[in-house]
C-alpha positions as CSV (number, residue, x, y, z in Angstrom):
1,X,-37.4,88.7,-55.4
2,X,-37.3,91.2,-58.2
3,X,-40.7,92.9,-58.7
4,X,-41.4,94.7,-62.0
5,X,-44.6,95.8,-63.6
6,X,-45.3,96.8,-67.2
7,X,-47.6,99.9,-67.5
8,X,-48.7,102.0,-70.5
9,X,-49.9,105.6,-70.1
10,X,-53.3,106.5,-71.4
11,X,-53.5,108.0,-74.8
12,X,-55.4,110.9,-76.3
13,X,-58.3,108.7,-77.5
14,X,-59.0,107.1,-74.1
15,X,-62.6,108.2,-74.0
16,X,-63.3,106.2,-77.2
17,X,-62.5,102.9,-75.4
18,X,-64.8,99.9,-76.1
19,X,-67.7,99.2,-73.8
20,X,-69.7,95.9,-73.5
21,X,-71.7,95.7,-70.3
22,X,-72.1,99.3,-69.1
23,X,-73.4,102.5,-70.6
24,X,-71.0,105.2,-71.8
25,X,-70.4,108.2,-69.5
26,X,-68.0,111.1,-70.0
27,X,-64.3,110.4,-69.3
28,X,-62.0,113.2,-68.2
29,X,-58.6,112.6,-69.9
30,X,-56.6,114.9,-67.7
31,X,-58.0,113.3,-64.5
32,X,-57.4,109.8,-66.0
33,X,-53.7,110.7,-66.5
34,X,-53.5,111.9,-62.9
35,X,-55.1,108.7,-61.7
36,X,-52.8,106.6,-63.8
37,X,-49.8,108.3,-62.4
38,X,-51.2,107.8,-58.9
39,X,-51.5,104.1,-59.6
40,X,-47.9,103.9,-60.9
41,X,-46.7,105.8,-57.9
42,X,-48.6,103.4,-55.6
43,X,-46.8,100.4,-57.1
44,X,-43.4,102.2,-56.9
45,X,-44.1,103.0,-53.2
46,X,-44.6,99.3,-52.5
47,X,-41.2,98.4,-54.0
48,X,-42.3,97.6,-57.6
49,X,-40.2,98.9,-60.5
50,X,-42.4,100.1,-63.3
51,X,-41.5,99.8,-67.0
52,X,-43.4,101.8,-69.6
53,X,-44.5,100.0,-72.8
54,X,-44.3,102.4,-75.7
55,X,-47.6,104.4,-76.2
56,X,-50.1,103.2,-78.8
57,X,-52.0,106.5,-79.2
58,X,-54.1,105.2,-82.0
59,X,-55.5,102.5,-79.7
60,X,-58.0,103.9,-77.2
61,X,-57.8,100.9,-74.9
62,X,-54.0,100.5,-74.9
63,X,-53.7,101.7,-71.3
64,X,-55.2,98.4,-70.3
65,X,-51.9,96.7,-70.9
66,X,-52.8,93.5,-69.0
67,X,-54.9,92.3,-72.0
68,X,-51.9,92.1,-74.3
69,X,-50.0,89.2,-72.7
70,X,-50.0,86.3,-70.2
71,X,-46.7,85.9,-68.4
72,X,-45.9,82.6,-66.6
73,X,-42.4,82.1,-65.4
74,X,-40.0,83.1,-68.2
75,X,-42.6,82.7,-70.9
76,X,-44.6,85.6,-72.3
77,X,-47.6,84.5,-74.3
78,X,-48.6,87.4,-76.5
79,X,-52.4,87.6,-76.6
80,X,-54.6,87.8,-79.7
81,X,-57.4,90.1,-78.4
82,X,-61.0,89.3,-79.1
83,X,-61.7,92.8,-80.4
84,X,-60.0,93.3,-83.7
85,X,-59.1,96.9,-83.1
86,X,-57.1,96.0,-80.0
87,X,-54.7,93.7,-81.8
88,X,-52.1,96.3,-82.6
89,X,-51.6,96.9,-78.9
90,X,-49.6,93.7,-78.5
91,X,-46.6,94.9,-80.6
92,X,-45.2,97.2,-78.0
93,X,-45.7,94.7,-75.2
94,X,-43.9,92.0,-77.2
95,X,-41.0,94.3,-77.9
96,X,-40.6,95.3,-74.2
97,X,-40.7,91.7,-73.0
98,X,-38.3,90.5,-75.6
99,X,-35.9,93.2,-74.5
100,X,-36.3,92.0,-70.9
101,X,-35.2,88.5,-71.9
102,X,-38.6,86.6,-71.9
103,X,-39.3,83.7,-74.2
104,X,-42.1,84.6,-76.5
105,X,-45.0,82.6,-77.8
106,X,-48.2,83.8,-79.4
107,X,-51.9,82.9,-79.5
108,X,-52.7,82.3,-83.2
109,X,-55.9,82.4,-85.2
110,X,-58.6,81.1,-84.8
111,X,-57.8,81.5,-81.1
112,X,-58.6,84.7,-79.3
113,X,-57.4,85.5,-75.8
114,X,-57.3,88.7,-73.6
115,X,-55.0,88.8,-70.7
116,X,-57.8,90.1,-68.5
117,X,-59.5,86.8,-68.9
118,X,-56.7,84.9,-67.2
119,X,-56.5,84.5,-63.4
120,X,-53.5,82.7,-62.0
121,X,-52.9,81.4,-58.5
122,X,-50.6,78.6,-57.5
123,X,-50.4,76.1,-60.3
124,X,-53.9,76.8,-61.6
125,X,-54.8,79.2,-64.4
126,X,-58.5,80.0,-64.9
127,X,-59.5,81.3,-68.3
128,X,-62.8,83.2,-68.8
129,X,-64.8,82.0,-71.9
130,X,-67.8,83.7,-73.4
131,X,-66.5,87.2,-74.2
132,X,-63.2,88.2,-75.7
133,X,-61.5,84.8,-75.2
134,X,-62.6,81.6,-77.0
135,X,-62.0,77.9,-76.5
136,X,-59.3,77.8,-79.2
137,X,-57.3,80.5,-77.3
138,X,-57.7,78.6,-74.0
139,X,-56.5,75.4,-75.6
140,X,-53.4,77.1,-77.1
141,X,-52.6,78.7,-73.7
142,X,-53.0,75.3,-72.0
143,X,-50.6,73.7,-74.4
144,X,-48.0,76.5,-73.9
145,X,-48.2,76.4,-70.1
146,X,-48.4,72.7,-69.6
147,X,-44.6,72.2,-69.7
148,X,-44.4,74.8,-66.9
149,X,-46.6,72.7,-64.7
150,X,-49.7,74.9,-65.0
151,X,-53.3,73.5,-65.1
152,X,-55.5,75.6,-67.3
153,X,-59.3,75.6,-66.6
154,X,-62.0,77.3,-68.6
155,X,-64.8,79.1,-66.7
156,X,-67.9,80.9,-68.0
157,X,-68.0,84.7,-68.3
158,X,-71.2,86.3,-69.5
159,X,-72.0,89.1,-67.1
160,X,-68.8,91.2,-67.3
161,X,-66.1,92.0,-69.9
162,X,-63.3,89.8,-68.6
163,X,-62.9,87.1,-66.0
164,X,-60.9,89.5,-63.8
165,X,-63.7,92.1,-64.2
166,X,-65.6,89.7,-62.0
167,X,-63.1,87.9,-59.7
168,X,-59.6,88.0,-58.5
169,X,-57.6,86.1,-55.8
170,X,-56.4,87.1,-52.4
171,X,-52.9,86.1,-51.3
172,X,-54.2,83.0,-49.6
173,X,-56.0,81.8,-52.8
174,X,-59.5,82.9,-51.7
175,X,-61.3,84.2,-54.8
176,X,-63.3,87.3,-54.3
177,X,-66.1,88.8,-56.4
178,X,-69.4,90.7,-56.4
179,X,-71.7,87.7,-56.6
180,X,-74.4,89.2,-59.0
181,X,-71.7,89.5,-61.6
182,X,-70.1,86.1,-61.2
183,X,-71.5,83.3,-63.4
184,X,-70.6,80.4,-61.1
185,X,-69.0,81.1,-57.7
186,X,-68.9,77.3,-57.1
187,X,-66.0,77.1,-59.6
188,X,-63.6,78.1,-56.8
189,X,-63.1,76.0,-53.7
190,X,-63.0,79.2,-51.6
191,X,-65.1,82.1,-52.7
192,X,-65.7,85.3,-50.7
193,X,-68.5,87.6,-51.8
194,X,-67.7,91.3,-51.6
195,X,-70.2,94.1,-51.2
196,X,-69.3,96.3,-54.2
197,X,-68.6,95.6,-57.9
198,X,-65.4,97.6,-57.7
199,X,-64.2,95.5,-54.7
200,X,-63.9,92.4,-57.0
201,X,-60.5,93.4,-58.2
202,X,-57.2,93.3,-56.2
203,X,-53.6,93.4,-57.3
204,X,-51.4,91.3,-55.0
205,X,-48.6,93.7,-53.9
206,X,-47.0,91.2,-51.5
207,X,-48.2,88.3,-49.3
208,X,-50.1,90.6,-47.0
209,X,-50.9,93.7,-49.1
210,X,-53.3,94.3,-51.9
211,X,-54.1,97.2,-54.2
212,X,-57.8,98.1,-54.4
213,X,-60.0,100.7,-55.9
214,X,-60.9,103.6,-53.6
215,X,-64.5,103.1,-55.0
216,X,-64.9,100.1,-52.7
217,X,-64.6,101.3,-49.1
218,X,-66.8,98.5,-47.7
219,X,-64.7,95.9,-49.4
220,X,-61.6,97.6,-48.0
221,X,-63.0,97.2,-44.5
222,X,-63.8,93.5,-45.2
223,X,-60.3,92.8,-46.4
224,X,-58.7,94.7,-43.5
225,X,-60.8,92.7,-41.1
226,X,-59.2,89.6,-42.6
227,X,-55.7,91.0,-41.7
228,X,-54.8,92.3,-45.1
229,X,-53.1,95.7,-45.6
230,X,-55.0,97.6,-48.3
231,X,-53.6,100.4,-50.6
232,X,-56.5,102.3,-52.2
233,X,-56.2,104.1,-55.5
234,X,-58.7,106.3,-57.4
235,X,-59.6,104.8,-60.8
236,X,-63.0,106.4,-61.5
237,X,-62.1,107.3,-65.1
238,X,-60.9,103.8,-65.9
239,X,-63.9,102.2,-64.2
240,X,-66.1,104.2,-66.6
241,X,-64.4,102.2,-69.3
242,X,-64.8,98.7,-67.6
243,X,-61.2,99.0,-66.3
244,X,-59.9,98.1,-62.9
245,X,-56.7,97.8,-60.8
246,X,-55.6,94.7,-62.6
247,X,-56.0,96.0,-66.1
248,X,-53.4,98.8,-65.8
249,X,-50.3,96.6,-65.3
250,X,-48.6,93.3,-66.0
251,X,-46.9,92.2,-62.9
252,X,-43.6,90.4,-63.4
253,X,-42.0,88.4,-60.5
254,X,-38.7,86.7,-60.6
């Protein structure tokens, strides 16, 4: 299976990124660039081809490329971010995916949808509601994905920026999250609490390997005890901006 990931390098205004649920702390731009490169190198080392979306240096949050699109099969649904100033970020992503041969659809007003609010596993797509994504955006996504066999379910998000700021899924479908930041763990048939907020986020590298923040050593031990191989990456500068391992790429399989 071909494995590719869209990435976008951090721009000069990264430290001005939006914050919603945490206090602002200083961000080291040079360290952030090194950490971003380490993240990209980790994906490549695991057999993923990385494709850089053109920079959007006027957009401080553009490095969080996951928020610009939802990809399902051969369809790329271009997001309409809930924060007005992030909407120009989608142009480069659309151009890149068009060049790669994806069919393009778009979330339209009054809908808003951030890719970070969308968690997919199997045939189910969970969409976080209450922050950057609204019900109109969820309804549009559901209509676009229904012909592809996806079931789209809305879930509440009030304690973190995006749904995937609070939960992600392991290869076997178990949803993990730091319970104090999860609105309703009962939404998922199998929910595993993790001991650190930074441990809530994994990227599925393959069926037995996940990418995880180095800021979550106890979660790493928990996942390894379940038989998973864990690749840890340093992301402190992005975590200071409510970012995580999922935000920095759009994984394309097929």
